[in-house]
C-alpha positions in Angstrom: -75.4 -74.7 14.2 -73.0 -71.6 13.3 -70.7 -70.0 15.7 -71.2 -66.6 17.0 -68.8 -63.8 16.8 -69.4 -63.5 20.5 -67.0 -66.4 21.2 -64.2 -65.7 23.9 -61.7 -63.1 22.6 -58.8 -64.7 20.9 -56.1 -62.9 22.9 -52.7 -64.3 23.7 -51.6 -64.5 27.5 -49.9 -61.4 28.5 -46.0 -62.0 27.8 -46.5 -64.8 25.4 -44.9 -64.8 22.0 -46.9 -65.6 18.9 -46.0 -68.0 16.4 -46.0 -65.2 13.8 -43.4 -63.1 15.9 -41.4 -66.3 16.2 -41.1 -66.8 12.4 -40.4 -63.2 12.1 -37.4 -63.4 14.3 -36.2 -66.8 13.0 -36.3 -65.5 9.1 -34.6 -62.3 10.1 -31.9 -64.0 12.0 -31.6 -66.4 8.9 -31.4 -63.6 6.2 -29.1 -61.4 8.4 -25.7 -62.6 6.9 -27.1 -62.4 3.3 -28.1 -58.8 4.3 -24.7 -58.1 5.6 -23.1 -59.5 2.6 -25.2 -57.3 0.3 -24.5 -54.3 2.3 -20.7 -54.9 2.2 -20.9 -55.5 -1.7 -23.1 -52.3 -1.9 -20.3 -50.3 -0.2 -17.6 -51.7 -2.3 -19.7 -51.3 -5.4 -20.2 -47.6 -4.4 -16.6 -47.1 -4.1 -15.9 -48.7 -7.5 -18.8 -46.8 -9.1 -17.3 -43.4 -7.9 -13.8 -44.1 -9.2 -15.4 -45.2 -12.6 -17.4 -42.0 -12.7 -14.3 -40.0 -11.8 -12.4 -41.9 -14.6 -15.2 -41.3 -17.2 -15.3 -37.7 -16.5 -11.5 -37.3 -17.1 -11.9 -39.4 -20.4 -14.8 -37.1 -21.3 -12.5 -34.0 -20.5 -9.9 -35.5 -22.8 -12.1 -36.3 -25.5 -13.6 -32.8 -25.4 -10.1 -31.4 -25.8 -9.6 -33.8 -28.8 -11.3 -31.6 -31.7 -10.0 -28.3 -30.1 -6.5 -29.7 -29.8 -6.5 -30.9 -33.7 -7.2 -27.4 -34.4 -4.3 -26.0 -32.4 -2.3 -29.0 -33.7 -3.1 -28.2 -37.4 -2.3 -24.6 -36.9 1.3 -25.8 -35.6 1.7 -27.9 -38.6 0.6 -25.4 -41.0 3.0 -22.5 -39.5 5.8 -25.2 -39.7 4.9 -25.7 -43.3 4.8 -22.3 -44.0 8.3 -21.5 -42.2 9.9 -23.8 -44.7 8.7 -21.8 -47.7 11.8 -19.8 -48.8 9.7 -16.9 -50.0 8.4 -16.7 -46.5 11.5 -17.4 -44.4 13.7 -14.8 -46.5 10.8 -12.5 -46.9 10.8 -12.2 -50.6 8.4 -10.2 -52.7 6.3 -13.3 -53.2 5.9 -13.8 -49.4 2.6 -12.0 -49.3 1.5 -14.4 -52.1 2.7 -17.5 -50.5 0.7 -16.4 -47.2 -2.6 -15.9 -49.2 -2.3 -19.2 -51.1 -1.8 -20.8 -47.9 -4.8 -19.3 -46.2 -7.2 -20.4 -48.9 -9.3 -23.4 -47.8 -8.3 -23.3 -44.0 -11.6 -22.1 -42.4 -10.3 -21.8 -38.8 -7.7 -19.1 -39.5 -8.2 -15.5 -40.0 -4.8 -14.4 -41.2 -1.1 -15.8 -41.7 1.9 -13.3 -40.9 5.7 -13.3 -41.2 7.2 -11.3 -38.2 10.9 -10.3 -38.2 13.1 -10.4 -35.3 12.0 -7.1 -34.1 8.5 -7.9 -34.0 7.5 -6.0 -37.1 4.9 -7.9 -39.6 6.9 -7.9 -42.8 4.3 -10.0 -45.0 0.8 -11.0 -44.4 -2.3 -12.6 -46.0 -4.3 -9.7 -45.0 -3.0 -6.4 -46.2 -3.9 -4.2 -43.4 -1.6 -6.3 -40.8 1.6 -5.7 -43.0 3.9 -3.1 -41.1 2.1 -3.7 -37.7 4.6 -3.8 -34.7 3.9 -6.6 -32.0 7.0 -7.0 -30.3 5.6 -5.9 -27.0 2.7 -8.6 -27.3 3.2 -11.4 -24.6 2.6 -14.1 -27.3 5.8 -12.8 -29.3 8.0 -12.4 -26.2 6.9 -16.2 -25.2 7.8 -17.7 -28.4 11.2 -15.7 -28.8 12.1 -16.7 -25.2 11.1 -20.6 -25.6 11.8 -20.8 -29.0 8.7 -23.4 -29.3 5.2 -23.2 -30.8 3.2 -20.8 -28.2 -0.5 -19.8 -28.1 -1.9 -16.7 -26.7 -5.1 -15.9 -24.7 -8.3 -15.0 -26.5 -7.9 -11.3 -27.7 -9.2 -8.9 -30.3 -7.9 -9.0 -33.8 -6.8 -5.4 -34.7 -7.3 -6.5 -38.4 -10.7 -8.5 -38.6 -11.8 -7.0 -35.2 -13.1 -10.3 -34.1 -12.2 -12.9 -31.3 -8.9 -14.8 -32.0 -6.3 -16.8 -30.5 -2.9 -16.1 -31.7 -0.6 -19.0 -32.4 3.2 -18.4 -33.2 6.2 -20.6 -34.4 9.5 -19.1 -33.8 12.0 -19.4 -36.8 15.9 -19.9 -36.6 18.9 -18.7 -38.8 21.6 -20.7 -40.3 23.4 -20.3 -36.7 20.2 -21.2 -34.6 19.4 -17.7 -33.6 16.0 -16.3 -33.6 15.0 -15.0 -36.8 11.4 -14.0 -36.2 8.3 -16.1 -36.4 5.3 -17.1 -38.5 2.0 -16.5 -36.9 -1.7 -17.4 -37.3 -4.9 -16.1 -36.1 -7.3 -19.0 -35.0 -11.1 -17.9 -35.1 -12.4 -18.2 -31.6 -15.9 -18.5 -33.0 -14.9 -21.6 -34.9 -13.9 -23.3 -31.6 -17.3 -22.3 -30.2 -19.1 -23.9 -33.1 -17.0 -27.0 -32.8 -18.0 -27.3 -28.8 -21.5 -26.8 -29.5 -21.9 -29.1 -32.4 -20.5 -32.1 -30.6 -22.6 -34.9 -29.0 -22.1 -34.4 -25.5 -23.7 -36.1 -22.5 -27.0 -34.5 -21.5 -26.4 -31.6 -19.2 -22.5 -31.6 -19.8 -20.6 -28.2 -20.1 -17.4 -27.9 -21.9 -15.4 -24.8 -22.3 -12.2 -23.5 -23.6 -10.7 -20.9 -21.3 -7.5 -19.0 -20.9 -5.1 -18.6 -17.8 -7.0 -15.4 -17.0 -10.5 -17.3 -16.8 -11.7 -15.7 -19.9 -14.0 -18.0 -21.7 -12.7 -18.7 -25.2 -15.7 -20.9 -26.2 -18.3 -23.0 -24.5 -21.8 -24.7 -25.0 -23.0 -23.0 -21.7 -21.5 -19.8 -21.2 -23.3 -18.7 -17.7 -22.5 -21.8 -16.2 -18.8 -21.9 -17.6 -18.3 -18.2 -16.7 -18.7 -19.0 -13.0 -17.3 -22.8 -12.8 -14.0 -22.0 -15.1 -13.8 -18.4 -13.8 -10.3 -19.2 -12.5 -7.6 -21.5 -13.6 -8.1 -24.9 -12.1 -5.4 -26.5 -9.6 -2.4 -28.2 -10.7 -3.7 -31.5 -9.4 -6.6 -30.9 -11.5 -4.7 -30.4 -14.7 -2.7 -33.5 -14.0 -5.8 -35.8 -14.1 -7.7 -34.8 -10.9 -11.2 -33.6 -10.1 -12.6 -30.5 -8.7 -15.9 -29.1 -7.5 -17.1 -25.5 -7.8 -20.6 -24.0 -7.7 -22.5 -21.8 -10.2 -24.2 -18.7 -9.7 -27.4 -20.7 -8.4 -25.5 -22.6 -5.9 -25.5 -25.9 -7.8 -22.2 -27.9 -7.4 -20.4 -28.9 -10.4 -17.5 -31.6 -10.7 -15.1 -31.0 -13.6 -11.9 -32.0 -15.2 -9.5 -29.8 -17.1 -6.7 -30.4 -19.4 -4.1 -27.9 -21.2 -4.1 -27.6 -24.6 -1.0 -26.6 -26.6 1.1 -24.4 -24.3 0.1 -23.4 -20.8 -2.3 -20.7 -21.6 -5.4 -22.3 -23.0 -7.4 -25.2 -21.2 -10.4 -27.3 -22.0 -12.8 -28.1 -19.1 -15.7 -30.9 -19.0 -18.2 -30.3 -16.1 -21.4 -31.9 -14.9 -23.7 -31.4 -11.9 -22.7 -33.8 -9.2 -26.3 -34.8 -9.0 -26.6 -35.9 -12.6 -23.3 -37.3 -12.5 -23.5 -39.7 -9.6 -27.4 -40.6 -10.1 -26.9 -43.9 -11.7 -24.3 -44.7 -8.8 -26.9 -43.7 -6.4 -29.6 -45.9 -7.9 -27.3 -49.0 -8.1 -26.0 -48.5 -4.6 -29.3 -47.8 -3.2 -30.5 -50.8 -5.0 -28.0 -52.8 -3.1 -28.6 -51.5 0.0 -32.4 -51.7 -0.3 -32.4 -55.3 -1.7 -31.8 -56.9 1.6 -34.6 -54.8 3.4 -36.9 -55.5 0.5 -36.1 -59.3 0.7 -36.9 -59.3 4.6 -40.0 -57.2 4.1 -41.3 -59.4 1.5 -40.5 -62.4 3.6 -42.3 -60.7 6.4 -45.4 -60.1 4.3 -45.3 -63.7 2.9 -45.3 -65.0 6.8 -48.0 -62.6 7.8 -50.3 -63.8 4.9 -49.2 -67.5 5.3 -49.8 -67.4 9.1 -52.9 -65.6 9.0 -54.5 -67.6 6.2 -53.2 -71.0 6.9 -52.5 -71.0 10.6 -54.0 -68.1 12.8 -57.5 -68.2 11.0 -57.8 -71.9 11.8 -56.5 -71.8 15.2 -59.1 -68.9 16.0 -61.7 -71.1 14.4 -60.7 -74.1 16.3 -60.9 -72.1 19.7 -64.4 -71.0 18.9 -65.2 -74.5 18.4 -63.8 -75.4 21.6 -65.8 -72.7 23.2 -68.8 -73.9 21.7 -68.1 -77.5 23.2 -67.3 -75.7 26.5 -70.9 -74.1 26.4 -72.3 -77.8 25.8 -73.1 -77.5 22.0 -71.2 -80.9 21.5 -73.1 -81.7 18.0 -71.2 -79.0 16.3 -69.0 -80.4 13.7 -66.0 -78.2 12.5 -66.0 -77.1 8.7 -62.3 -77.4 7.9 -62.6 -78.3 4.2 -59.9 -75.6 3.0 -57.8 -75.8 5.9 -54.5 -77.6 6.1 -54.3 -81.5 6.6 -53.0 -80.9 10.2 -55.9 -78.8 11.1 -58.4 -81.3 9.7 -56.9 -84.2 12.0 -57.0 -81.9 15.0 -60.7 -80.7 14.1 -61.4 -84.5 13.9 -60.0 -85.2 17.3 -61.8 -82.5 18.7 -65.2 -83.9 17.3 -64.4 -87.4 18.7 -63.5 -85.7 22.0 -67.0 -83.6 21.9 -68.7 -87.0 21.2 -67.0 -88.7 24.2 -67.8 -85.9 26.2 -71.5 -85.8 25.2 -71.8 -89.4 26.0 -70.3 -89.1 29.4 -72.2 -85.9 30.0 -75.4 -87.6 29.3 -74.5 -90.5 31.6 -73.7 -88.1 34.4 -77.0 -86.0 33.9 -79.0 -89.5 34.1 -77.0 -90.4 37.3 -77.6 -86.8 38.7 -81.2 -86.9 37.8 -81.6 -90.5 39.6 -79.8 -89.1 42.7 -81.9 -86.0 42.8 -85.1 -88.0 42.6 -83.8 -90.5 45.4 -82.8 -87.6 47.6 -86.2 -85.8 46.8 -87.9 -89.2 47.9 -85.8 -89.4 51.1 -86.9 -85.8 52.1 -90.3 -86.6 51.4 -90.2 -90.0 53.4 -88.5 -88.2 56.3 -91.0 -85.4 56.3 -93.8 -88.0 56.3 -92.4 -90.0 59.0 -91.8 -86.7 61.2 -95.5 -85.7 60.5 -96.7 -89.1 61.8 -94.5 -88.7 64.8 -96.1 -85.3 65.3 -99.5 -86.8 65.0 -98.7 -89.5 67.6 -97.4 -86.9 70.0 -100.4 -84.6 69.4 -102.8 -87.8 70.3 -100.5 -88.6 73.2 -100.7 -84.8 74.4 -104.5 -84.9 74.0 -104.9 -87.8 76.2 -102.7 -86.7 78.9 -104.1 -84.9 81.9 -100.8 -83.9 83.2 -100.1 -80.2 82.1 -96.5 -80.8 82.5 -96.4 -83.9 80.4 -98.6 -82.2 77.8 -96.4 -79.1 77.5 -93.4 -81.3 77.1 -95.2 -83.3 74.2 -96.1 -79.9 72.6 -92.6 -78.7 72.8 -91.3 -82.0 71.1 -94.3 -81.6 68.7 -92.7 -78.2 67.7 -89.1 -79.2 67.4 -90.3 -82.2 65.2 -92.3 -79.8 63.2 -89.3 -77.8 62.4 -87.4 -80.6 61.2 -90.4 -81.8 59.0 -90.5 -78.2 57.6 -86.7 -78.2 56.9 -87.1 -81.4 54.9 -90.2 -80.2 53.1 -88.4 -77.2 51.8 -85.6 -79.2 50.8 -87.7 -81.4 48.8 -89.4 -78.5 47.0 -85.9 -76.7 45.8 -84.2 -77.7 42.8 -80.6 -78.5 44.2 -81.9 -80.3 47.2 -79.0 -78.7 49.3 -80.0 -75.2 50.4 -83.0 -73.5 52.1 -84.3 -70.0 52.0 -83.9 -68.8 55.4 -86.6 -66.1 55.3 -89.1 -68.7 54.1 -88.0 -71.0 56.7 -88.2 -68.7 59.7 -91.6 -67.1 58.4 -93.4 -70.5 58.3 -91.8 -71.7 61.5 -92.5 -68.6 63.5 -96.4 -69.1 62.0 -96.3 -72.8 63.0 -95.4 -72.1 66.6 -97.8 -69.1 66.9 -100.5 -71.3 65.6 -99.7 -74.2 68.2 -99.5 -71.8 71.3 -102.2 -71.3 73.5 -102.1 -67.6 73.8 -105.0 -65.5 72.1 -103.5 -64.8 68.6 -105.0 -61.4 68.3 -103.3 -60.2 71.4 -99.6 -61.4 70.0 -97.9 -59.3 67.1 -95.0 -61.3 65.6 -92.5 -59.7 63.1 -90.0 -61.5 61.1 -87.4 -59.3 59.4 -85.0 -61.9 57.9 -83.4 -61.2 54.3 -84.1 -63.7 51.4 -80.9 -66.0 51.8 -79.8 -69.4 51.0 -78.3 -71.6 53.6 -77.2 -75.2 53.5 -79.6 -77.9 54.9 -77.0 -78.6 57.9 -77.2 -74.9 58.7 -81.0 -74.5 58.4 -81.8 -77.4 61.0 -79.9 -75.8 63.9 -80.9 -72.3 63.1 -84.6 -73.6 62.8 -84.5 -75.4 66.1 -82.7 -72.5 67.7 -85.7 -70.3 66.6 -88.2 -72.7 67.7 -86.8 -73.3 70.9 -86.6 -69.5 71.7 -90.2 -69.1 70.6 -91.4 -71.8 72.7 -89.9 -70.2 75.9 -91.4 -66.8 74.9 -94.8 -68.2 74.5 -94.3 -70.3 77.7 -93.0 -67.7 80.0 -93.2 -64.1 78.5 -96.9 -63.5 78.4 -98.6 -64.6 81.6 -102.5 -64.2 82.2 -101.7 -60.9 84.0 -99.9 -59.4 80.7 -101.3 -61.4 77.7 -100.4 -58.9 74.9 -97.0 -58.0 73.4 -94.7 -58.1 70.4 -92.2 -60.7 69.2 -89.5 -60.0 66.7 -87.6 -62.5 64.7 -84.5 -60.6 62.9 -81.2 -61.5 61.2 -78.8 -58.8 60.7 -75.1 -58.3 59.8 -72.6 -58.0 62.5 -69.0 -57.6 62.1 -67.8 -60.5 60.0 -70.9 -62.6 60.5 -74.7 -62.7 61.3 -76.8 -62.3 64.2 -80.0 -64.1 64.7 -82.2 -62.6 67.5 -85.6 -63.5 68.9 -86.9 -60.6 71.1 -90.2 -60.2 73.1 -91.8 -57.3 75.2 -93.1 -59.9 77.9 -92.6 -59.8 81.5 -88.9 -60.8 81.6 -86.8 -62.0 84.3 -83.7 -61.2 86.4 -80.9 -62.7 84.6 -78.7 -63.0 87.8 -81.4 -64.9 89.7 -82.5 -67.0 86.7 -81.6 -70.5 86.6 -80.4 -72.4 83.2 -83.1 -75.1 82.2 -83.4 -77.6 79.4 -84.3 -74.8 77.1 -81.2 -72.7 77.7 -79.1 -75.8 77.2 -80.7 -76.7 74.0 -80.1 -72.9 72.9 -76.5 -73.3 73.6 -76.2 -76.7 71.7 -77.9 -75.4 68.7 -75.5 -72.3 68.6 -72.5 -74.9 68.9 -73.6 -76.7 65.8 -73.2 -73.4 63.5 -69.9 -72.5 65.5 -71.8 -69.7 66.9 -72.2 -67.8 70.3 -75.5 -67.6 72.3 -76.4 -64.6 74.6 -79.7 -64.1 76.7 -80.4 -60.7 77.8 -83.5 -59.9 79.9 -84.9 -57.5 82.6 -87.7 -57.7 84.8 -90.7 -56.3 83.2 -88.4 -55.3 80.2 -88.7 -58.4 78.1 -86.0 -61.0 76.9 -83.7 -60.8 73.9 -82.0 -64.3 72.6 -79.3 -63.9 70.1 -77.1 -66.3 68.1 -74.1 -64.9 66.6 -72.3 -67.0 63.9 -69.6 -66.7 61.1 -70.5 -65.4 57.7 -70.1 -68.6 55.5 -73.4 -68.3 54.1 -74.3 -67.5 50.4 -76.8 -64.6 50.0 -79.2 -65.3 46.9 -80.1 -61.6 46.7 -79.7 -58.4 48.3 -81.6 -57.8 51.7 -85.4 -57.9 50.8 -86.7 -57.7 54.2 -90.0 -59.1 54.6 -92.5 -56.7 56.4 -93.9 -57.8 59.8 -96.4 -60.5 59.9 -99.3 -60.7 62.4 -100.1 -64.2 63.8 -103.8 -65.0 63.8 -105.9 -68.0 64.8 
């Protein structure tokens, strides 16, 4: 036998907590401390990573300045060496030749000059520069005032007509007074070539810029022109970081360092998104790792409970449903199930075998009892029929009409009891009787046993198909027989032999009303005396906890009603039978 999918729905009761949810909660609580520690470590790592990124940025700025600082430092050393040459210091006729010889092989310099204390170029490696007056240049004034090596901003050379950075080293006489200076022109294009030739990080921007924000050299002029358009803050030049946006709105973080003097600076910038991407990745991994762990654990629990627990619980519930339906021969198939479910399935199989054995014994006992009850009803019916036959023989031999009528009424009452037992013998459950069939057959028997002309009397039975217990059927049948017997005895005398008799069962309030009504001669209720028939009607009514009422008018017929509570079980909706006519 195979289990059908139409087994009872595998739904938990409302408000119940499933095993899967309990495992979810337990695992989440168990992993919560680990997740919390991981989050704290992630936050600490983020702080350290940001600090390291800033430190690397500062180191990159310093490293970016190293080559350029070497150029400027080399220029200072070269000027110091030239200043110690007697021909240059004393401005002899050989001064120009000495400067020309010194310039040979130095590719990053455009010119070397000797300037007197008044700012006049007295000798130079390049002839056009001789005799030029530069006393008004800021570089000359700075060198004279500070008596130290000075570097100018980027400017246009009047000799080479190219971009240069001026470098000047002041000279002293024997008394220590200012005695002019030696100067050099540093090729700004050479600095730009050095910046572009360096192996910089991907996306990095390096620039040399002066105090006025003019870019001396850069590997990315458009970005450098906006990021380094103004001198950095003093805190940035002392080892701090600063952020600025370019023309496209992208944010750049940069570090800057001054070169020789306070006029030229080097800056190293990177976009914040690129700068902190590794940090974001590592920190995000620290934050996501606990969530991924819990998620994977949930997935494992879901898969394990579904494949190893829930699946077999649902299967065993369907097996239990099959057992509940009486299919005890079904054997659970738990070959791939865990050992615990195999033990449970074996226990259920043993239980089903025990129930099947007990069910068989109970069915056998019920069948035997049913047969005995059926035999009892059959014997009672036969005995009552024997009594009816005896009463019929006795009535036939009696010459007294009163005695004959009494025996006939007794025969009718016993016939009603026999009919109830016959109907109980015919039904399957041996406990209930169809009230419609009972009253219909009873009415027919009473009509057949009456002495009236059957063609003159019309009898209708309007009773729904309704199952009533045997203990209810007996008093209701006797009530109907007694009411019909009184009708046939008193309602239709020879002066008025024709009429209609109605037997009906209707709903009334919270119960039922069984009525037996005729269109006979009737009687005056206020003058009538209650005989044995009326007393019997009341007795039968009390047996069903009902109330009996008799209504009659002289010449207007009689109506007998029994109202009783609704404790019957209808077999189907009201299927009223049509009127039946009693015939001889």
